[in-house]
N, C-alpha and C positions, 0 to 999 in steps of 0.2 A: 476377378479373381483379386482379392486383398493382397497386397505386399506386407510381408513380414517387417515388422518394426524392430530394428537392432538399437538397443540401448543399454547403459549401466544401470541394470535393474537392482543393484545395491543401494542406490540412491533414493529409490522409490519409499515414501513415508518418512524418510529422514528429515529431522529438523536442523536447518542451519542458520545460524547467527548471522544477520546482515549488517547490524550496526545499532549505534545508540545516537540519538538527536535530542540536543538540548532545545527547549522551546522558549523563545523569548516574547516578550510583548511585543517588541517590533515587528516580528515575523507574523504574530497573529492580527496586529493592526494593518499591517500591509495585505496580508491575505484578505481580509475583511473589506478593505478599500478596492481592492483588485476583483472582488466578486460581487460588490455592491451590498454587502452585508451592513445593515444599519442597526440590528438589535444592539443596545448598550453593553450588554455582557460581552459581546465580541468585539465592539468599536469604540467604548468609552472606557478607558482605564480607571478613572476616578470612580465612575458609577459601578463598575466590576468588583474594585478592590474594597468598595463599601457594602458590597451585597453579601449575602451568606456563603457565597463561593470564596470571597477573599481575595480573588485575583480573576485577572482578564482570562475569559474562556475562549478557545477555538472554536470557531464553527464546526459542525458534524462533518463536513467535508475536507477538513484543513488536513487529514492525514494523508489525503490523496497526493498530495504535493512530494511526499517522500516516495512512493511507489514505483515512480519513471526510473529513478537511480538504483533500485534494486539490482544486484547481480544475482542470477539465479544459477544454481550449480550446474557444471558442465556434464551434461548425461551422456555425452558421446554419441549422441543420436545419428544414425545411419539410416535416413529414409528419403528418397526422393530429392527433389532439388529445393524445396522450400519447407520451412516450418514456421510455426505460428504459436505464439504465446496466447492462449484461448480464454483464460479465465483467472480472477484473482480474488480474493476476499479480505477484508480487513476487519478485526475483530477488536472494537474499542472495548477496552474493559472499565473504564471510568471517564468522566469529562476530561479533556485535555486542558491544563492551565497553564499561563505563564510561568515560567520556573521549573516546569516538569522537564524529565528527560525520558523520552520514548526509546524503546527497544524494540528493534524490529528483527523477525524470523520468518523464514520460508521453508516451505515443506511440498515437495513434489508428491502430487497424490495421484495422478493417472498420466499415461502417454497412449494416446488413441490415434488413429487415422480417420480423418472425417472425409468421406466422399465428396469429389467435387462434383458441379453443376453437370458436367459432361459425362461422368461416370456413371455406370448402371447401378 
């Protein structure tokens, strides 16, 4: 039999502002070096500045570095011994460039119990 999940349902579907993150060329270059990215739009400031983009671009996975530090709203979950954050989605609206400032928001979409391997 499934255990009832108790949590603050007033937070379901509510968007919360997490913060703003200024993006620098140094951040992009360090990320490109750490991940082995060699495309010049991501790893060569002079090349990127002379391109149609006019600035160094961040690789597509760059925004993942901010996710780890996101605080999620406290939903006052009362269920079992352990909880798990199961999913996240990042929605890039445009290429990320050096000099941009990113805004991060989070929204709780659902809370559910996932049966364990030993449960029927």
